N, C-alpha and C positions, 0 to 999 in steps of 0.2 A: 772419641768422636771421629767420624769418617771425614776425610778432607775431600775437596773437589776432585773428581776423576776416580775416586776409589769406590768400590762396590760395598755398600753397607749390608752386612750379613744379618740374617734374621735368626734370633735365638731358636734352638731346637724346641724349647718349651712352647714357643709361639706357633711353630710349624705343627707340632703335635696337637695343640689346641684347635688350630684351623682344621686339621684332618679329622679330628673328632667331631667338630661342628658340621663339616661337610657330610660325614657318615650319618649324623642324625638327620640332616636335611633330606638325604636320599632315602632314608628308611623310617617312614612314620609308623606308628602303631596303628593297626587296623583291627577293630573289634566289630563283630557282626552278630545279629540275631534275626530270627524269622518267626512268623506266626501265620496261621491260616485257619479259616473256617470253611468247610467244604459243603457245597450244595450239589454239584455234579461230578466232582472228582476229576476235573480237567485242568487244574492249575498245578504246575510243577516248577521246582526251583533248582538252581545249580549254585553251589557254594564251594569255592576252591581257594583256600588260603595258601600262600607260599608255594605257588607253582614255580618250578625251576626252569631256567633257560641258560644254556651254555653261551658264554660271551667271552671271546678271546681265550685267555688262560684261566678264567674263573667262571663262576656261576652267579647269576642274578635271579631275583624272584619277582613275581607279580601275583596279583590276586584277581579272581574272576567271580562275578555274581550274575546269575541270569534268572529271569522270570518268564515262564511260558504259559500263557493263558489259552488253553485249547477250546475249540468249539466244534460241534458236530462229531464228537468223539475225542479221545485222548491220544490217538496214534501219532498225529503230527507233533504234538507237544513232547511226547516221549522221545520220538525220533530226533527232534531238534535238540533236545537236552543232551542226548547221547552223541551227537555228531557235529553240532555247529562249531564248538570251540576248536575241535580238531581241524575242521575245514578252514577256519580263520587263520590258525597258526600255520597251516601248510601253505597258505598263500603269501607268507612273509619269507623273503629270501634269507638264507642262513648267513652267518658270520657278519651280522650287522652290529654296530655298537649301540649303546643304549638310546641315544638321541635318534639314530636312524630307525631303530626298531619302533619307537614311539611314533615317528613320522609315517611309518609304513602301515600302522594299524588301521587308519580310516579306509584305505583302499582294500586292505585285506578283509575288513569287515564286509564290504560290498561283495567281494568274491566269495567269501564264506557263506553269506546268507543266500546268494543265488545258487551256489552249488548244492547247499542243503535242500533248498526248495526243489531243484531239478532232480536230485537223487530220490527225494521222497515221492515226487509225482510219478517217477518211473515205477514205483511199487503199486500204482493205480489205487491208492487209498484216498478217500474223499474228505477227510477231516482237515482242519486248519488250525493255526495257532498264531497268536501275537507273540512278539519277542522283545524283551529289553535285555541287552547284554552289556555288562559293565566290566571293563578291564582297568585295573589300577596298577600303575608302575611308578613307584616313588610317589610324587605328588601330582602326577599326570593321570587324569581320569578320561577314559574314552568310552562313549556310550553309543551303541548302535540300536535302533529301534524300528519296528514295524508294528502297526496296530494301535491300540488305545491304552495299553499299560503306560505307566509314566515313571520317570526318574527325576527327582528334584534334589538340589543341593542347597543346604544352608551353611553359609560360611560362619566362622567363629564370631564375626561381628553382627550376624543376624540377617544378612542379605540373602535373598532366595533366588536361585537360578534354575531355570527349566532346561534340563539336559536332553530331553527327548521331544519328539513331535507327536501330535495327535492325528492319526490317519482316519478318523471318523469322517464319513462323507458329509455328515450334518454340519460340520464346522470347518471344512477345508474346501473352499471353492476351487482352488488350483487343482486339487486331485479330482474333483468332479469334472472339470474341463478336460483333464488328461484322459479320463476313462471314456467320456463320450467321443473324444477325438480318435480313440483306439477302437471304437465300434461298440462299446458297452452302452447300457441305458441306466440312468439314475432316476429314481422316483420312490414314492412311498407306496406302502402296501394298499392295494385297491380293495376296499371292504365291500364294494358293490354299491350301485346307485350313484357312482361318481364320487363317493366319499373316500378320502385317503387318510390313512392312519399310520402312526409310528414314525420312526426316524427315516431319513433318506437311505435307500439301499441300492445296491448294484444288481442289475438283472441281466442274464438269468442268475438264479441262485439266492438272491435276496440278502447278500452279505452287506452289513452296514459299514464295513471297513474298505479302504482302498488298497491297503498293503497288508500282507500276511505271508506266512510260509505254509504251503499246502493249498487247499481249496481248489483242486484241479477241476471240480465240477462247476465252478463259478465262472471261469474264464481267465485267461492269462494276463488280462489287463489289471487283475488284482496281483500286484507285483511284490517280490520279496526284497526289493532294493531298499536298504535301510537309510533312514536319516541318521547321520553320524555327527556327533559333536564331541570335541576334545578340548579340555580345559586344564590349566595348571593351577592347583590350589595353593594358596600361600601356606607357609609353615605354621600358621596359627591353627590350621586344621579346619574341620567342618563335619557335617553330618549328611549322609545320603539316605533317601528313602525311595525304594523301588516298590511299587504296588500295582496290582491289577486294577481293572476298572471298578471292581466291587468296592474298593476304597475311594477312588476319585469320583464316583457317582454320588458319594455321600459326603465327602469332606473336601474342602479346599486345601491348598498347600499350607496355608497359614494355620488352619485348624488342625491338620495332621501333625505339624511341628509343635504347636502349642500344647496339644493334649498329652504329649509325652516328654515335656521339658524336664531335663535333669535326670531322666531315667537311663539305665543301661540299655544297650541295643535290644536284648532279648525281651525285656519288660516293655520297652518302647514299641516294638513291633506288635506285641500282644495288645497293648493299649490302643494303638491305631485301629487294629482289626475290631476290637470291642466297640470303639466309638462309631465306626462305620456301620456295623451291624445294628447297633442301638438306634442309629439315625434312620436307616432305610429298611432294616430287616435283612434276613439272609436270602436275598434274591438271586445271588450268584456266588460262585467261589470267590472268596475274599482273602487275598494273600498279601503279605507285607514283609519286606526285608529292610532292616535298618543297619547302616554301616557308619561307624565313627572312624574318622581319619584324624589321628592326633599326634602331636609331637611326643617323642618318647618320654620326656621328663614330666609330662602332664598326666594327672590322674585320668582314668577312663571317662568319668562323666563330663559331657561337653560344657563349656562355659555358658552361663545364662546371658543371652544377648539383650540389647535394649529392646523395650516393647515395640518401638517404631521400626517397621520393616520396609525395605525398599525392594520391590520385586524386579528382578533382572533376568535376562536370558531370552526375552521375546525377540529383541532385535540385536543384530550383531554389534552395532555400534555402541551398545550399552556395556560391552566388555572393554577392558583396557588391553590392547594388543601388546605382545611381548616385544621389547626392544632388542635389537641385535646384540647389544653389549651386555644384556642382563645376565645371560648364562655364563659369560666369560669373566665376570667380575669375581676373582678369587678371594678378594679381600672384603666381600660384603659381610655385614653382620648377620648373625643367625636369626635374630628377630627381624622379619621383613614386614612391610606394610601388608595389611589384610586385603589383598587384591586377588580376585579370581581372573586369570588371564586366559583369553581365548586363543587356542592354538589352531583350531580347525572347525569348520562347520559347513556341511553340504547336505542338501535334501533332494536333489534332482533324481528323478526315476530313470533317466537316460544313462545307459551303461557307457556310451561313448563319451559322456562328460565325467563319469565317476571313475573310469579306468584309464584315463589319458595320462600323459607324461608330465603333468604339472607338478607332481609330487617331487619333493627335493632330494631324490635319490637317483644317482646315475646308474645304479645296478638294480633298478626296481624290477625289471622284466628280464626273464630268460627268453631269448628270441624265439626258440622253437618249443615253447610250452604254453598251453592254453592259459589265459589270464584268469579264468574262472575255475576250471576243474583240475588244473595243473598237470594234465596229461601231456606227454611229450608228442610232438608232431614232426613230420618230415617238412622240409622247407617249403614245398609246394602245397602243403595241406592247410596252413594257417590262413585265416580270414581276418583282415583288419577290422577292429571295432568301428572304424570310420567308413567302411565300405558301404556305399549307397546312401550315406548321410549327407546332410547339407552343412557339415561342420565348417565353420568359418574361421577357425583359429589357424595357427601356424602349421599344424600337422596336416599332411596330405593323406588321402584315402588309403594309400598303400603303406603308410607308416603304421607301426605297431602301437600298442600291444595287439596280439592276435588271439582269436578264438578258434577252437575246433569246430567242426561242422555241427555237432550236436548242440554246443553252447551258442553258436550263431543262430540256429533255429529257435532256441529259447529266447534270445535277444529279439529276434524278429517278431515272435509271438507277443512278447511283452509290449512291443511298440506298435502292435496292430497291423503288422505287415504279412500276416497269414490269417486265414479265416478264424474268427473267434470260436472257441470251443474245440478246435482241433489240436490235440496234444500228441507230441511225439513220445512214445515209450519204446525206445529201441527202434525197430523197423516197423512197428505197428502204429496205425493211426486210430485214435479213439475219439468219437464224436459224442459229446454230452447232449 
């Protein structure tokens, strides 16, 4: 027995047990499946397990899942599938540890989405796409979304969390106000004789979404700035469902989860698509990705939750925030309470709010590199994202981060600071 003043040693077997438990906590089992029924051939998916990232002397892994629901052709969906992840990862500084890398993801999502949209529009292609991009690192889940595809999470206890936002004009008054303030018009299709039909749309163009990638013919007040939500799943695990609007127009979140209860992800995705098509018919491309995030020692089928569900995720205060000491408690038990903790959520369309320095990294920005396209600039070339804004925080207009001239023009267009419909494609102006 240790006397007062002596350091009590921990047996090696206990240390090894703790190390093994920590390794299990950091590395859940991830199993996915997908299914689709095609009407127009404009839905595309991205499924990447075990992506490797160098970290210090070792290598860590993360998984990526994306759903791209194209409209007015498939070009934007294909281009985004091929380039978005690369643009997001390029916006994250190198040599970050795991916690810093996870903290950097929300801002990198914004930069990656905007760069992908800017690069695609320079090709003068007129199609567009919704995007739901999910990155899973350990038990941390980061979701960036534009459009009306949706990502939901069911915890092992049976609670449902919405991890994406719906950017349909019909149900988003804040986005309608933003578009009209930027010079766009919002209204229904005029069928003649004063009759209006269909959902609310943005004019010109008639798009019923307020955010997407592409759609250069609609106007740049249709912005690519994603809603981003980041949560930490408990070690009890959970199930993610990512689906296009072909599913959500037919099924509620509860119906989608209930119809595939106890199924493996591949069968679950097929069942959800089947139920959606049976309910509404095949009116649109209908695609579903199911992802189970599970403790390593548990079998793949998710536990059957209690029938009573509590829907969470609509309001920020419905999450339990992470306490400062929670991540530093090395002696915590492996079995933790089934709590989904919110790490980050932001949905503003203003780049000056999304790219500012409130993120918890001192090395978040390279001073002479554009915060969006990552191009290197001379000191006199950078333009602060706060230039010309009424930003009322602590940052001054001449503080960074900075944008190159091309990305500053993109930012101004999205905020209605240049004529609607005028797009810069290199040195050429195009008027739709």
